[in-house]
N, C-alpha and C positions, 0 to 999 in steps of 0.2 A: 503492498498499501503503500509506504514509505518513497519506493523509489517509482513507483509511477508518480507520485508530485511531483516526485525530482523530474519528474519526464516533460513532467506538463508546462511545470516550470523551467526551463529550457526553452519547452515550444516556443511557450508564450513571448519571451526575449528576445526570441530568432524573430517573432513576428512584427513585434513590435518595432524593432531596431530597420528590419527591412522599410516598414511604415512609414519610421523619422526618415531614412534614408530617401525615400522615392517623396517627402512631402519638403524637405530640404531641398531635394533636386530640383523640384515645381516652382518650393518659390524661385531658383537663382535664377531659370530657366526664363518664370516670367516677370522680375529686374531687370533681365537683361534683353531680350529678345521680346516678352509680353505673349500675351495671347495671341490662337489664331482667330481669325472673325473669320465669318466668309460674306459674301460677297455682297448681304444685304445689311450687313452691321458695318463692311467700308466705305473708307472716301470712294465714291466711283463716282462717274459722270452718265445719262441717262439719255435718250431721243423715245420721242412720241411718233408714229407712224399712223396717220387716218387711210385704209385701207380699204374703207368705202366698203368693205365686202365682209363676210367670213372667213377665217385662214387656216390652215393650221401650223403648229407649232413647228412644228419638227421641220417643219419649209422653211422659216422662220432660220429654225437653227440650222439649218444649212449654207446658209445664206452669212449666216454672221460666222461662222465657222469657216469662210471661204474668207470674206474681207478682214475677220478680227483674229485668225487663224489661226484659230484654236482656246482665245483667252475663256477665262470663265464667264459666261456671261449669263444674264437671270433677262426671260421672254415671260411675257407675262399679255394674257389678250386687259386690253380696259374697256371701259366706257359701258352703257349699257348692252349695246350689241353688237360687243365684241369684234364692233370693224376696227379699231386702232389696236394695235401693238406697242407695247412700251418695249422697247433694247437698253440693260442694266450693264457697263461693263467696266473694270477699272479706270481705263482712259477708253476716251471716243476720242478722234481728229477729228480737223474738217476735212481732211480727205477721204478719211475714211464712215462720215458720216454720207460724204459727196457717192460714194463705191456705195453704202447699202442701198441709199434711196436709191441711184439707178438699179441695180439689181431687186430690189421690190419693184419701181414700176416694170422693169421687162419681166417679172414671172408671175402677179396679177394684171398687167396693161391698163395700167394708172398712169400718171403725170403728176408727182408731186414732185416740188420746188425743193432745192437743198434747200436753197436761201431762205425758205420759211419756217425752219424747224428749226430750233433750237438744243445747243446741249444743253443741257443741267445738269448744272455741278451737287451735287451730292454728299455734303459732308458725313463723315463717321457716326456711329451710334456708338455713344460711350459705354461701361458696362454698366456703372451705378443705373444709367437711362434704360437695362436688358430687365436690371431686377428689381427696379424699385416699383414697378405694379403688384410683385408679389411679396414684399416687406410686411406689411401689414396680416397679410391675410398669413404668412409662413410665425409673424409671433402668437399671435392668436391661437391658432393651430397647435405652436408646443406649449402655450402655457396650461391648455387643455391636457395635451397630451401627461404633461408633469401632470397638474392637480392628478388626473386621470392613478397616472403611476406612483405618486406616494399615499395617495388613496389606499391601492390595494397591496402594495407590494410594503406599508408601515410595519411589517414584523422586521424587517432587512434592515432597518432603518432610513427616514423618512430621506435625510442630508445623502445617504449615501448611495439613495438610487435617484435622489432628484440630479447628480452633480454625474454619477455614472453617465444618465442621460445625454446629457448632456455636451460630456465633454465625447464619450463617442459619437455622438449624430453630428458635431463638429469637426471631428478628425474622419470620418467617412465622406463627408463635404470635401474638406479637404485634401484629401486622399484622390478624389473623383476628378478637382481639377489640379491636381497636379500631374497626373495621369497625363488629363489630356494637356495641358502645357509643355510635356516632353516628350511626347508621340504628336505635336503638331494637329491633333483632332480638331478641326476648328468647331467654334464658337458657333452654335444658328440658331433657327426657330426649332430644333429635335434636345436644346440643350437642355433647356425648362424641366420639358417630360422627364428625362437622364434623371436629374440631380431631383425631381419628384420622387423618382423613384428609386432612386437606393433612399433617402430618407424615410421610404415607410419601410421597406426592405430593413432597413438601420432596426426602425423601431418593434415591427416582426421581431427580429433578432434577438433585440434588447429584452422583447414580450416572454418568448420563448424562455432565455437564461433567467429570467427573474422569475418566470412560475418556477425551473427545476430546483429554483437555488429556497426557494418558499417550502416547494414539496421535501426539500431534507428536511429544514428546519421544524416543520410541523411534525416529518416522523421521528423525529428528535424526541 
């Protein structure tokens, strides 16, 4: 029994060391290189072309691949009748705008004028602006969870339960962001759902752990 405890302690120390190293590496990467935001959050250029008819996004993608040489592009249908296309890329020069207009005119048999189409500059979105709408709901949910945890597992020590819940939840999120920073995984529309998923899985894991500890305590 004592030997098993020593093995578990050693294993726990190894896991904690690995997690600590990953988080430190993630912090270093974030401070030196920054997080890798996808195009929807970066400084970029956008043009809108009124095609006067419905169109396939795949056709526009083929045109942008030719003109913008495979650069990352966001293509969206806009307006109620979806007859206008928005093309967004890291940079669109006047020459590229002209080429895009020419190829779209040729493809759809229309006569758009490049001179009447402006290249719109879109500033980057700051990380704090991305998470701002979720801060209050996250705090409210966390407070409710802490109240439940402290009441449900008060036999394990109220402050101990609260402390573990907060620390492990924070570490889990720090680990996730560190892995994203190190692997250069893009921060995009799927990031918040991923953060929420990790948060929920952390709470499920903590609940299972506390239930086990409570059962052990009640059996004594």
